[in-house]
N, C-alpha and C positions, 0 to 999 in steps of 0.2 A: 614811609614816604614813596619808596619805589613802587610798592604795590598800588598805591593810589594813582601814581603817574601812569602805571601800566593800564589801569582801568580807564584812564582818560584816552590812552592810545587805542585800546580795543573798541571803546565807544565811538571814537572818530572813524575807525575802519568799519564798524557796524553801520554807521550813518552813510558812509561812502558806498557800502554794498547796496543799501536800499535806494540811494540816489541813482546808482548805476542801473539797478533793476527798473526804476521808474523811467529812465531814459530809454531802456530797451523794451518798454511796454509789457513788463512781466506782471503776474498777479501777486497778491500779498504773500503767498507761500514762496514764490520765487524771490521776493524781497527779503524774507527772513532767511532763506537758504543762503543768499549772497551775503547777508549780514554776518552769519556765522562763518562762512567760508573765508571772507575777507579778514575776519578778526583772528581766527585761530590757525590758519594755514601756515603762516611763517613760524610761529612758535612750535607747532607740531613738527615741521620739518627739522627745525633746530634740535628739538629734544630727541627725535629719531636718530639724527646723526651723532649726537652726544651719548646716546644709549641711556637716556634718563626716563625711567618708568616708575610709576604710571605717568602718562602724559599729563602735563600741568593742569589742563582744563577739565580733566575727568574727575577731579576732587575739589574744584573751586566753584561752589555754587554761586558765589557772589559774582564771579566773572561771567558765568553763563546768564545770570539774571540781568546784569548790566547790558550784555549784548542783546538779549531779547527785548528788554525794556526800551533801549535806544532805538532798536529796529522798529518797534511798534509806534513809538513816539514820532519817529521820522515819517512813517506812513501817515499818521494822523495829521502831521503838519502839511504834507503834500496834498492831502485831501481838500484842504481849505485855502492853501496859499500856493502861489506859483513858485517854481524852482528858481532860486537866484542863479545868475548867469555862471559864476565861477565857484559855486558852492562845492561841487564835487572835488575840484582841484584843491580847495582850501582844507576841507576835512581830510582829504587824502594826505595832504602835507603834514597835518597834525599827527595822523596815524603813523606815517612813515618816520617822522622825527622821534616819536616816543618809543615805538616798537624797536627801532634800530638800536637805541641806547640800552633798552632792556635786554635785547639779544646780546649785546656786548657784555653786559653784567653777567648774564647766565653763562656765557662762554668762559669768562674769566674765572668764575666760581667753579667751573668744571675742570679747570687746570689746562685749558687749551693754550697752544702757543700763540704769540702775538699775531702772526699771520692768520692763523685759524680763527682767532677772535674777530678780526676784521671781516673775514669771509663769512663767518656765521652771523655776524651782526647785519651785514648787508642782505644776506639771504632772508633773515628774519624780517627785515623791513620791507622787502619788495615782493615776497612770495604771495602775500595776500592780495596785492593789487593785480598780479599776473593771473591768479586763479579767478578773481572777480571778472576781469576783462575777458578772459577766455570763455567763461560761462555766459557772458553777455554777448558773445559772438563778435567782440571787437578785436580785430587783428590788423596790424600788430598791437599788442597791449601798450599801455602808457609807458611802461619801462623802456620799450624799444622806440617809441615815438619821441620821447623827451630825453635828451642826453644828460641834462642836469636833474636826474632823478636818482639813479643808482650812484652817481658821482656825489650827490649831496649826502646820501647815506654813508658812502665810503669816507668822506671827510668827517662826518659826525662820529663814525666808529673810531677813526684814528684819533680824533680829539678826545674821546672818552678814554681810550686806551692810554694816551699820553698823560691825561690828568690823573688816571689811576696810578700810573707808574710814578708820578710826582707826589703821590700821597694825598691827593684830594679825596674827600669823602664821596661815597656813592651818590648821595643826594645832589650836592653841588655839581659834580661831574655830569650827572644825568641832565640837570637843568641847563647847563651851559651847552652841552653837546646837542641836546634836542633843540634848543633855541637856534643853534647854528644851522642844523639841518633844515628847520622850518624857514629860516631867513633865506637860505640859498634857494630853496624850492620856490618860495614866493617871489623872490627876485627874478627867477627864471620865468615864472608865469606872467608877471606884470611888466617886466622889462624885456622879455624875449631873449634872455641870456642863453647862450649855448656854447659848446666847445667849437673851436675852429673846424671847419669842414673842408674837405678837399674840393677844389674847383673842377668841374667837369670840362674836359677838353673836347672841343668840337672835332668830329672826324674830318680828316683832310680829304 
């Protein structure tokens, strides 16, 4: 079940990579490059930190096929239909939600401490978005423009870790935690939620 859920997450990030490339007027090769970069960057960074070799995507042909297939399908869609207004934010939220909890599971299985689990989980979730936006020339990336982004991943990671400590199975814990991340991110997008910000004082 977790592998299927992970395929959903990388598929969402692959679509977000193509959508970002479309907005940046890149060619199809650029779209595919961003699809793969957005999908595998977070997991690659996580595995490098944990010392897990070979990297997970180098021996998973299903994963790479899903990324390539979703990338090509998204390009075909964009050739005939216009880009929905908030499509990038929605698919990005799906990818963030799923990849974050998969990162938490991988860190737990590697024997990381609770704090390290949370850190690695958030890094797994947000790295793909940062790489995607940097390659598109968008600065600051979405991570730094939206404060309920990494915060949503952080809350989801803590939720997954807590449910795991309480004895919940990996599947239910992943579904609940991913749903929480997605709900928080969508609430921020549609209702303009953000953390309290300091008020600027006018110079005297």
